[in-house]
C-alpha positions in Angstrom: 83.7 80.7 85.5 84.4 81.9 82.0 86.1 84.9 80.6 86.6 86.5 77.2 88.8 89.3 76.0 88.6 91.2 72.7 90.0 94.3 71.3 87.6 97.2 71.2 88.7 100.0 68.9 92.4 100.8 68.6 93.3 101.2 72.3 90.7 99.5 74.4 89.8 95.9 75.5 86.4 94.5 76.2 86.5 92.0 79.1 83.6 89.6 79.8 83.5 87.5 83.0 80.7 85.1 83.5 79.7 82.9 86.4 76.9 80.4 86.2 75.3 78.2 88.8 74.3 79.1 92.4 75.3 82.8 92.1 73.2 83.5 95.2 76.1 82.0 97.2 78.5 84.6 95.8 79.0 87.8 97.8 78.4 90.5 95.1 78.7 94.1 96.1 75.8 96.3 95.0 76.1 98.9 92.3 77.1 102.4 93.4 78.6 105.4 91.8 81.7 104.0 90.1 84.7 105.1 92.2 88.5 104.4 92.1 89.0 102.1 95.1 92.0 100.3 96.4 91.8 96.8 97.9 89.1 95.5 95.6 90.8 92.1 95.5 89.8 91.5 99.1 86.3 90.6 97.9 84.7 89.5 94.7 86.7 91.2 92.0 87.6 90.6 88.4 91.1 91.4 87.2 93.1 92.0 84.0 96.9 92.2 83.9 98.7 93.4 80.7 102.5 93.0 80.4 105.1 94.8 78.4 108.1 93.1 76.9 110.4 94.8 79.5 108.5 93.2 82.4 106.5 96.2 83.4 102.7 95.7 83.6 99.3 97.2 84.2 96.7 95.8 86.5 92.9 96.6 86.3 90.4 95.6 89.0 86.7 95.6 88.3 84.2 95.1 91.1 80.5 94.2 90.8 79.7 97.5 92.5 81.3 99.1 89.4 84.2 100.4 91.6 87.5 100.0 89.9 91.2 100.5 90.2 94.3 100.5 88.0 98.0 100.2 88.8 101.3 100.2 87.1 104.2 98.0 88.1 107.9 98.3 86.9 108.4 94.6 87.4 107.0 91.6 89.3 105.2 93.1 92.3 107.7 96.0 92.2 107.1 99.8 92.3 103.3 99.7 92.4 101.7 103.0 91.6 98.1 104.0 90.8 97.8 104.3 87.1 96.3 107.8 87.1 96.9 108.2 83.4 94.2 105.5 82.7 90.6 106.6 82.4 87.8 105.1 84.3 86.6 101.8 82.7 83.0 101.3 81.7 81.6 98.4 83.8 78.3 96.7 83.2 76.8 94.0 85.4 74.0 91.6 84.6 72.6 89.2 87.2 69.9 86.5 87.2 69.2 83.6 89.5 71.7 81.3 87.7 74.1 83.7 86.0 76.3 86.7 86.8 78.2 88.6 84.1 80.5 91.6 84.4 81.6 93.4 81.2 84.3 96.0 81.4 85.8 98.3 78.7 89.4 99.2 79.6 91.1 101.9 77.6 94.9 102.5 77.4 96.8 105.5 76.3 97.2 105.8 72.5 99.4 103.0 71.1 100.2 101.4 74.5 98.3 98.3 73.6 100.6 97.9 70.6 103.5 97.4 73.1 101.8 94.8 75.3 102.9 91.2 74.8 100.8 89.1 77.1 97.9 89.2 79.5 96.3 87.4 82.4 92.6 87.2 83.3 91.8 86.4 86.9 89.1 86.6 89.5 88.7 86.5 93.3 85.3 85.1 94.2 84.0 85.5 97.8 81.0 83.4 99.0 78.5 84.7 101.5 80.1 82.5 104.2 83.5 84.2 103.6 85.1 81.4 101.6 87.3 82.8 98.8 88.4 81.1 95.6 91.0 82.3 93.1 90.5 81.9 89.4 93.1 82.3 86.6 93.7 80.9 83.2 96.9 79.4 84.7 98.2 79.4 88.3 101.9 79.2 89.3 103.0 76.6 91.8 102.2 77.5 95.4 99.6 79.9 96.7 97.5 82.1 94.3 99.6 84.9 92.8 98.0 86.6 89.8 101.1 88.8 89.4 103.4 85.9 88.7 104.6 85.7 85.1 103.2 82.2 84.7 99.7 83.7 84.8 100.3 85.8 81.7 99.4 83.0 79.2 97.5 84.9 76.6 99.9 86.4 74.0 99.1 89.6 72.1 100.3 90.7 68.7 100.1 89.4 65.1 101.0 85.8 64.5 104.5 85.1 63.0 104.6 84.8 59.2 104.3 81.2 57.9 
């Protein structure tokens, strides 16, 4: 599993998630008309978390079906609300016998990206037999918890002056 994030324009991010190997063992939902859908994390789903300095954060979910969701939290797992101010991300899927890739373009309101300090890239992968694995750049101790501050390991912003 690999992932890459890059800024796309002033207020958007491009996320690329790639799995290689026996992708036929992965339960991958079929493409549909992209729809805002809750609970995507119960199956194969790719996720992005973006944190503000005050502890509030945004969560995006991207499914292979091109369904998606976005939420805002005031603090760690607190005051979850659908992020109705965020527009539908553009999601593209490529699949071959040995490779699956999902690319998503997530846009934030003007200048919000400037106030983000860190992010987490994560994935839930469900196999056809129902086995699930949880992928993150870093996991906190204990069971998987993508919302935990320890997962937010990529830092945003200009580097400090030398």
